[in-house]
C-alpha positions in Angstrom: 92.7 -55.4 -27.0 92.2 -55.0 -30.7 89.2 -55.4 -33.0 90.4 -59.0 -33.8 89.9 -60.0 -30.1 86.2 -59.5 -30.5 85.8 -61.9 -33.5 84.6 -65.2 -32.0 85.6 -68.7 -32.9 83.0 -71.2 -34.0 80.2 -71.4 -31.5 80.1 -74.6 -29.5 76.4 -74.5 -28.7 73.1 -74.0 -30.6 69.9 -72.2 -29.6 66.7 -72.3 -31.6 64.9 -69.5 -29.8 64.8 -67.4 -26.6 64.5 -64.0 -25.1 66.7 -61.8 -23.1 66.1 -58.4 -21.3 68.6 -55.7 -20.3 68.1 -52.2 -18.8 70.8 -49.7 -19.7 71.2 -46.1 -18.6 72.0 -42.9 -20.4 75.1 -41.0 -19.4 76.3 -37.4 -19.4 79.9 -36.5 -20.5 82.0 -34.2 -18.3 84.8 -34.0 -20.9 83.1 -34.0 -24.2 83.9 -36.0 -27.3 83.2 -34.1 -30.5 84.7 -35.3 -33.7 85.3 -38.9 -34.8 87.4 -40.9 -37.2 86.2 -43.9 -39.2 84.4 -46.7 -37.3 83.2 -44.5 -34.5 86.7 -43.9 -33.2 86.8 -40.7 -31.1 89.2 -37.9 -31.9 89.7 -37.2 -28.1 89.0 -39.0 -24.8 85.9 -38.3 -22.8 84.7 -39.1 -19.3 81.1 -39.4 -18.2 78.8 -39.9 -15.2 76.5 -42.8 -15.7 72.9 -41.9 -14.9 70.5 -44.0 -12.8 66.8 -43.3 -13.6 67.1 -42.3 -17.3 67.4 -45.7 -19.0 66.1 -47.9 -21.7 64.8 -51.4 -21.2 65.1 -53.7 -24.2 63.5 -57.2 -24.7 65.2 -59.1 -27.5 63.4 -62.2 -28.7 65.0 -64.4 -31.3 64.0 -67.4 -33.3 66.1 -69.5 -35.8 65.2 -69.0 -39.4 65.8 -71.1 -42.5 67.7 -68.7 -44.6 70.7 -66.6 -43.6 70.8 -64.3 -46.6 69.4 -61.2 -44.9 69.0 -59.5 -41.5 65.5 -60.1 -40.2 64.1 -58.0 -37.4 61.2 -55.8 -36.2 61.4 -52.9 -33.8 58.8 -51.7 -31.2 58.9 -48.6 -29.0 56.4 -48.7 -26.1 54.5 -51.5 -27.9 54.2 -49.6 -31.2 56.0 -50.9 -34.2 58.6 -48.4 -35.4 59.7 -49.1 -39.0 61.5 -45.7 -38.9 64.1 -47.2 -36.6 64.9 -50.1 -39.0 67.5 -48.2 -41.1 69.6 -47.4 -38.0 69.4 -51.0 -36.7 70.3 -52.4 -40.1 73.4 -50.1 -40.3 74.3 -51.3 -36.8 73.9 -54.9 -37.7 76.1 -54.4 -40.8 78.9 -52.8 -38.7 78.9 -55.6 -36.1 78.2 -58.7 -38.2 81.8 -59.8 -38.3 81.9 -59.7 -34.5 78.5 -61.5 -34.1 78.2 -63.9 -37.0 74.9 -65.4 -35.7 73.0 -62.2 -36.7 71.7 -63.5 -40.0 70.7 -66.9 -38.5 67.8 -65.4 -36.4 64.7 -63.3 -36.7 64.8 -60.7 -33.9 62.0 -58.9 -32.2 63.3 -55.8 -30.5 60.9 -54.3 -27.9 62.2 -51.2 -26.3 60.9 -48.6 -23.8 62.4 -45.6 -22.0 61.8 -44.4 -18.4 61.9 -40.9 -19.9 59.5 -39.6 -22.6 60.8 -40.4 -26.0 60.2 -36.7 -27.0 61.8 -35.3 -23.9 64.9 -34.1 -25.7 67.2 -36.6 -23.9 69.2 -38.6 -26.5 68.1 -42.2 -26.1 70.8 -43.5 -28.5 73.3 -44.2 -25.7 70.9 -46.1 -23.5 69.1 -47.8 -26.4 72.2 -49.0 -28.3 73.9 -50.2 -25.1 70.8 -52.2 -24.1 70.6 -53.8 -27.5 74.3 -54.6 -27.5 74.0 -56.2 -24.1 71.1 -58.4 -25.3 73.1 -59.5 -28.3 76.1 -60.3 -26.0 73.8 -62.5 -23.8 72.9 -64.5 -26.9 76.5 -64.9 -27.8 77.3 -66.0 -24.3 74.6 -68.8 -24.6 76.2 -69.9 -27.9 79.8 -69.7 -26.7 79.5 -71.0 -23.2 81.5 -69.4 -20.4 82.6 -65.7 -21.0 84.3 -63.6 -18.4 82.5 -60.6 -17.0 85.4 -58.4 -18.1 85.3 -59.6 -21.7 81.5 -59.5 -21.8 81.4 -55.8 -20.7 84.3 -54.8 -23.0 82.7 -56.4 -26.0 79.3 -55.1 -25.2 80.8 -51.6 -25.0 82.7 -52.2 -28.2 79.5 -53.2 -30.0 77.5 -50.4 -28.5 80.1 -47.9 -29.8 79.4 -49.0 -33.3 75.8 -48.1 -32.9 76.3 -44.8 -31.1 79.6 -43.6 -29.9 78.5 -42.4 -26.4 76.6 -45.7 -25.9 79.9 -47.4 -25.0 79.9 -45.3 -21.8 76.6 -46.8 -20.6 77.6 -50.4 -19.9 79.1 -49.7 -16.4 79.4 -46.9 -13.9 79.7 -44.7 -12.1 82.6 -42.9 -14.0 83.5 -44.2 -17.4 86.4 -43.2 -19.7 86.3 -43.6 -23.4 89.3 -42.8 -25.6 93.0 -43.4 -25.2 94.6 -41.1 -22.6 98.2 -41.3 -21.6 97.4 -40.9 -17.9 94.9 -43.7 -17.7 96.2 -47.2 -18.2 93.8 -49.5 -20.1 91.9 -46.6 -21.7 90.9 -47.4 -25.2 89.3 -45.9 -28.3 87.5 -49.2 -28.8 85.4 -49.3 -25.7 84.6 -47.6 -22.4 86.4 -48.5 -19.2 85.7 -47.8 -15.5 87.6 -44.9 -14.2 90.5 -46.6 -12.3 91.6 -44.0 -9.8 90.6 -42.7 -6.4 87.4 -40.6 -6.3 86.9 -38.3 -3.4 83.7 -38.5 -1.3 82.6 -35.1 -2.7 81.8 -36.8 -6.0 79.9 -39.7 -4.7 76.1 -39.8 -5.4 76.3 -36.7 -7.5 73.0 -35.4 -8.6 71.9 -34.5 -12.2 68.6 -32.7 -12.9 67.9 -32.4 -16.6 66.0 -29.2 -17.6 64.0 -29.9 -20.7 64.3 -26.6 -22.6 63.4 -28.0 -26.0 61.8 -31.4 -26.6 61.9 -31.0 -30.4 64.2 -32.7 -32.9 67.6 -30.9 -33.3 68.0 -29.0 -36.5 71.5 -30.4 -36.9 72.2 -34.1 -35.9 75.1 -35.1 -33.8 76.4 -37.2 -36.7 76.6 -34.1 -39.0 78.1 -32.1 -36.2 80.9 -34.6 -35.6 81.7 -34.6 -39.3 82.1 -30.9 -39.3 85.1 -31.2 -37.1 87.2 -32.7 -39.9 88.0 -29.3 -41.4 87.3 -27.2 -38.3 89.9 -24.4 -37.8 90.1 -25.0 -34.1 89.8 -28.8 -34.1 93.4 -29.7 -33.3 93.6 -27.3 -30.3 90.2 -28.6 -29.0 91.4 -32.2 -29.0 94.5 -31.1 -27.1 92.3 -29.3 -24.6 90.2 -32.4 -23.9 93.4 -34.4 -23.1 94.5 -31.6 -20.7 91.2 -31.4 -19.0 91.2 -35.2 -18.5 94.6 -34.9 -16.8 93.3 -32.2 -14.5 90.2 -34.1 -13.6 92.4 -37.0 -12.4 93.8 -34.8 -9.6 90.5 -33.1 -9.0 88.6 -36.4 -8.4 91.4 -37.4 -6.0 91.5 -34.2 -3.9 87.8 -33.4 -4.0 88.1 -29.8 -5.4 84.5 -29.2 -6.5 85.3 -25.5 -7.5 87.9 -26.8 -10.0 85.5 -29.5 -11.1 82.7 -27.1 -12.0 85.1 -24.8 -14.0 86.2 -27.7 -16.2 82.7 -29.1 -16.6 81.1 -25.8 -17.6 84.1 -24.9 -19.8 83.7 -28.2 -21.6 80.0 -27.6 -22.2 80.6 -24.2 -23.6 83.5 -25.3 -25.7 81.4 -28.0 -27.3 78.9 -25.4 -28.4 81.6 -23.1 -29.5 82.8 -25.8 -31.9 79.3 -25.9 -33.4 79.2 -22.1 -33.7 82.6 -21.9 -35.4 82.2 -24.8 -37.8 81.4 -24.3 -41.5 78.5 -24.4 -41.9 77.9 -23.0 -38.4 74.9 -23.7 -36.2 73.5 -23.0 -32.8 71.7 -25.6 -30.7 71.3 -23.5 -27.5 68.1 -21.6 -27.1 67.5 -18.3 -25.3 66.1 -20.3 -22.3 69.4 -22.3 -22.2 71.3 -19.0 -21.7 68.7 -17.9 -19.2 69.2 -21.0 -17.1 73.0 -20.6 -17.3 72.9 -17.0 -16.1 70.5 -17.9 -13.2 72.9 -20.7 -12.1 75.9 -18.3 -12.1 73.9 -15.8 -10.1 72.7 -18.4 -7.6 76.2 -19.8 -7.2 77.6 -16.3 -6.5 75.0 -15.4 -4.0 74.9 -18.6 -2.1 78.4 -20.1 -2.6 76.6 -23.2 -3.9 78.6 -25.8 -5.9 75.9 -26.3 -8.5 77.0 -26.2 -12.1 75.7 -27.0 -15.5 76.7 -29.1 -18.5 75.2 -29.5 -22.0 74.9 -32.2 -24.5 74.6 -31.4 -28.2 71.2 -29.7 -27.7 69.4 -27.0 -25.8 68.6 -28.9 -22.6 70.6 -28.3 -19.5 72.0 -30.9 -17.1 72.3 -29.3 -13.6 75.0 -31.1 -11.6 75.4 -30.7 -7.8 76.6 -32.6 -4.7 74.1 -34.7 -2.8 74.6 -32.5 0.2 72.9 -29.6 -1.7 70.0 -31.7 -3.0 67.2 -30.0 -1.1 68.4 -26.4 -1.7 69.2 -26.9 -5.4 65.8 -28.6 -6.1 64.0 -25.7 -4.5 66.1 -23.3 -6.7 65.2 -25.3 -9.8 61.5 -25.4 -8.9 61.3 -21.7 -8.0 63.7 -20.1 -10.6 64.6 -22.5 -13.4 61.5 -24.6 -14.2 60.0 -21.5 -15.9 62.6 -21.9 -18.6 61.6 -25.5 -19.3 59.1 -26.5 -21.9 55.8 -27.0 -20.0 57.9 -26.7 -16.8 59.3 -30.2 -17.3 62.5 -31.5 -15.8 63.8 -34.9 -14.8 65.6 -35.5 -11.5 68.4 -38.1 -11.7 71.7 -39.0 -10.1 74.8 -41.1 -10.7 74.1 -44.8 -11.4 76.3 -47.9 -11.7 75.5 -49.3 -15.1 73.3 -51.7 -16.9 71.4 -54.6 -15.4 70.1 -57.8 -16.9 66.5 -58.2 -15.9 65.8 -61.8 -17.1 67.1 -64.6 -19.2 
């Protein structure tokens, strides 16, 4: 598939108004993408677990307007109008206009809400942009007629990527690959694809508890951080490392080696933050409590032979990953020893999910 495959022919149907609703989850990368080329193309492949409970629901209402000279939309979060979001949506619309030529023909009302608190420190761009992209694809499907499920998901992922890179990994589940990798046929820089190989039972129904260390806004945005990889002294080796770890995970997912899995996952998390700390300008997004949690996890694992591990996004919060078979023990450990490191003791218990869902037409 190329970008040209997502440019539609003339629409065969018309629609004056309507509304569509999609719910789309967040995701957590196991192999991280950090650094991108033009048009949201990743410098290296990544693979993620799709989450289940942490998701965004978007209602997109649309009505035909007389003039097609400008984009026309309003944005609401939890019922409150959010003009501060309009700049990001306008940039998104500009990027995808050639792929969805109906965008200037309608006025849109975007009503969005998250199952997790907006200020919880979980990036909502992946779930939010994927939900919006799916709503827009549903409109295009009405205008075009029949569209295959494969094409629908690929184009939704392609569009979501142009809003937020990681959003392309939130369309489906439970394991999603984004970025071309020689060992995974069908992998693409343009959109996420379902992991195509065997996955051992050990990795089914994996659990993810998100420890909310810091609910504040990051002092350095992910966009700025990605751009700092362009002249990074260790960038080339990092991109090679990501390819190598992807190759190793293929075998790990097949044979069920959880010990090897946790080593790669934790190494990837720490490497991500090492890239931040060695860029110019350098910055640190981890907090003292982030390190406190990591050390507690390492101690607990050594003392109990648990398979619990951690990963990090581009922030201070910690994702605690563990097999379903350890759920009770790990949740007790989190409650008794890790919650104290969380802001106001807050954490969110989640697990692997299987992608977005349309709620209504």
